[in-house]
N, C-alpha and C positions, 0 to 999 in steps of 0.2 A: 074299665069296668069288667068284672067277671061275667062270663056267659053261662058257665056251668052251674047247675043247681047246687052241687056239692061245694063249689068254691064260694058261692054266695052265702051259704050257710056257714062255712068256715070263717068268712069275713065277719059275719054277725057274732060268732062265738069269740073271735079274737078281740073284738071291741069290748065285750063283756068281761073277758078275762083280764084284759089290760087295765080296765077300770078297777077291778077287784084287787089286782096285784098292786096297783098304784096306791090304793087306799091302805093296804096292809103295810107297804113300805113307808108311807107317810106316818102311820101310827107307830111303826117301829122307831122311826127317827124321833118322834115326839116323846115316846116313853124313855128313850135313851137320854135325850136332852133334859127331861124332867128329873131323871135320876142324878145326873151330874149337877144340875142346879140345886137340887135338894142337898146333895153332899156338900156343895160349896157353902150353903147356908149354915152348915154345922150341926143340923138336927139328925143324929144318927138313927133314931127310930124311923123317922119319915124317909130317910135315905135308904134304909134297909127295905122298906115297903116298896119304894119306887124302883129299887134295884131288882127286887123279885118280879115286879110287873114288867120291867124291861126284858128280863131274862125269859119270862113266859112269852112275851111277844116275839122274841127271837126264835123260840122253840116253835111257835105257831107258824112263823114264816118259813121255817125249815120244813115242817111237816107238809106245808102246802106247796113246796117246791120253789119258793121265791129265793131262798138262800141255800147254798150248799152246806152240808153238815159241818165241814171243816171251817168254813167261813163263819158259821154260827158259833162254833166252839171258840174260835179266835176272838170274835166280837164280845162274847160273854166274858172271856178271860180278861181281855183288855179293859172292859167296862168295870169289872170287879176290882181290878188293880187300881184303876183311876179313882173309883169311889173310895176305896180304902185309903189311898194316898191323900185325897182331899179331906177325909175325916180325921186322919192322924195329924196332918200338918196344916 
């Protein structure tokens, strides 16, 4: 257990930040999965809306420091390709 006041505060902050980041990562995975499932169903309009929501969530995660910007760009690109592939074939 930490004895210093600053370390005790730091531990409290870490718990809050971890919970916040975990929620954002979970939401990111949910949005990505929903975009892929919608594309598999064949509904192009709904897939487009779900894809935009997933991309927005990736951008939010990037702006909050959860994802690196190159990782975010790669994920968005791969998601877009996968959705287009599922809708075309």
